[in-house]
N, C-alpha and C positions, 0 to 999 in steps of 0.2 A: 333658723333651722340648721341642722347638720348638713354638710355637704356629703352626698352619696355616690361619688364618682366610682367607677370600677377601673382598676389598672389592668390592662391586658398584658402588659409587659412589665419586667423588672424595672422598678425606679432607679434612677442613677445613685451610685453608692457614694459619691461626694467627690472631693478633689485630692490629688495626691499630696501627701504630707499631712493631711487631717488626722488628729488623734481620735481614737475611737475607744469606748469603754474606759473612760478617764480613771475610773475607781481602780483599775488593774494597772495603771501606768507608773513607771519609774522614769523620771525625765532629769537630765543633767543640763546645765547652761555650761557651754564650752566656747572657747575663743575660736573664731574663724582664722585660718591662715589667708591673709588677704593676698598673698602670691599665688595661692592655689585654692580658691574658694569652691564649695560645692555650688553647682549652677542651677539646682532644682531642689524643690522639697520632696520628701518621701524617697530619698535615695540612700543606699548605704554609705557610710563614711568611715574614715580611719582617723587615728590620732597620731599625729607626727610632730614630735619635739613639743608636745603639749598643746598642739593646735589642730583644728578639724580640716581635713581635706576630703575630697571624694575618692572613691575607689576607682582608679583610672590607669592601672598599670598590670602588665602581665606577670610582675613579680609580686602583686598583691595576692595574698593567700587567705585562707578561711581565718586565721587568727588576726588578719588585718582588719576585719569588720568590727568596728567599735559600737555602732548602733545606726539609727536612722534619722536623717535630718527632718526635724518637724517644722511645720508652720508654727508661728509663736502661739504658744499655749498660755491663757485661754483665749487669745484674740482670734487665732486661725487665719489672719491675714493682715496686711499692712495698710488697708483702707484706701490705697490708690490703684492697685491692680484691677484691670478689667476682669470680668466674670471668667473663671477658668484659667487665668494666667497664674503663674507660679514664678516669682521672682525673689529668691532669697537675698539677704543682704550679703555684701562681698567683704565685709569687715566687721568687727565687733563681736557680739555674742550671739550664738544660736542655741536653740533647744535640741538636745539630742534624746531620742527614745531608746532607753536601755532595756526596757521590759514593757510588754503591753501590746496593743493593737494599733495599727496605723493603715491608712489607705495608701496604696501605691499604684503607679502606672506600670502595667504588665507590658513587657517588651517581648520580641521574639515571635515565633509562629505557633508555639504550643499553648493550648489552653490551660489555665490553672484549674486544679481540682481540689475539692475539700480535703485537707489533710496532706496535700501534695508537697514534694520537696521543693525547696527554693534555691534558684541559682543566680549568680551575679556575674555579668560579662566582664572579663578582664582583657580580652583580646579579639581581634577581627571584627571591629564594629562596622555596622553598616546601617541603612535606613531602617528604623523601627528596632534596631538593636544597639543602643548606645553603650559606651563604656560605663561601667558602674550601674547599668540598669538591671532590675530584677527580671528573670524569665522563669519558665516553668519546666524546661528540658535541658539536658546537656547538648553539647555541640563539640564534635571532635575533629582534630586534624591529624592526618597521617604523614609521617616523614620517613622516607626509605633511607636505608644505610647505602653504602657503596656495594650494592648487591650484584651478584652473578645472575641469580634468578630474577625474572621480570614478572612474577605474579604480583597480586595486589590484595589489599585488605579492604573489605567492605562490610556492609551490614552491621555497622557499629551502633551499639545502644548501651545505655546505662542499665545496670542490674539493679536488683532490689535494695542493695546496700552501696549506693554510689559513693565514691570518694573523689577528692580533687587531686590533681596532678597527672604525670605522664606515666604511661605503662611501656615497658620494653619488652620487645619480642626478639628472640634469637634463635636461629636455626641450629639444631644439632645434626640434621641431615636433610635430604631432599624433601621429606614430608613431615618431619617432626620439629617441634620448636618448644621453647620455655617462654614462660611470661613472668615478668617482674612487676610487682605492684609500685604505686607511687612512694610508699614508705620502704621500699627496698625488699620487702617479703616475696618469696616465691610462690606464685600461684600454680595451680596443676598445669601440666604441659598440654599441648595441643597437637592436631593433625591437620595437615593441609586438606582443604576441601570438606572438612567436618565443622559444622558451626561450634564455635567455643562459647559456652555459657558458663558464666560465674556470677555470684551475687553482686560482684563490682562492675563487671563489663561483659558485653557480648560482641562478638565479631566473627567473620569467616575470612580465611585467607584461601584465595583461589590461585592455583598454579597457572603460570604462563607458558609460552612456548619454550622458554629456557628454564631448566629445573633450578631450584634453590641448592645452595651448598651450605655446608657447616660455617657459621659465623655470619651469614646473611642476617639482617636485622631490619625492624621497623620500630618506630617510636609512635605511640598513639598519644597525642597531647590534647589538652582541653582549652577551649575558648572560654569556659566559664568555671568558676569554682561553684562547689555545692555546700550550701550552709548545713549545719547540723539539724538533725531531724526535729529538734525542738523549734525551729523556725519553719512555719508552715502556713499555706494559704487556707483560709477559712471557707472558701468557696470560689465559684468561677468570676471572671471579670464581668462587668456590666458592659453595656454597648459602647461605652467610651474607653474600655480598657482599664477601668479602675477596679481593683480587688482589694480586700482586706488581708493584711499580713500579721501573723502572730510573731512576736519578737521575744525570745527568751534567752537569757544569758547562759 
């Protein structure tokens, strides 16, 4: 007789690095760099001198991401790992997903959403936020110049059209400032005390006890790169933090 269980919660999605929807996949075999191998399946990787390495440096940008490290397809495991363990080889050949769908382990504090933008950590790693891990929201770091004014930058968030890189803020007076995008383009100017809202970034500069002067400055850097919109989550993560990622070149 058929089994008629009722599932009250979402079933586990699978393991990080599992290929999904095989009919849509484009997979390449690539040589692992034994001096710097990826340490997990289901992570973004870069191609350096013809060999695969993990994304693991603040100098890694969007164009560094070559694909996602897969469990061996169609085997999906090496036959010796305990259940749920992910141990990639440290030399030889690995499978890289260039296009298709793959399960990944979601890091960070933000929940993945269907169609949501995908971020990869390149700096300021911590527990649950490993370098090279996938996350669902940006994270910013503010650096002040040699300023006269002692005001602060806060309430930073990504806009609807986020881009990777650092934003430059330069004061033209005690209350007015210019904003330069990561690609060097000039964004609309802003005013101290007024929320700055832009499709790329949002923030508020609050005045301190000492007023800003012309040429005071801030840099808003990012601890994660944002992948193109054609990379997206197909839904939220399960209870184990696993979700499906769409990969498109």
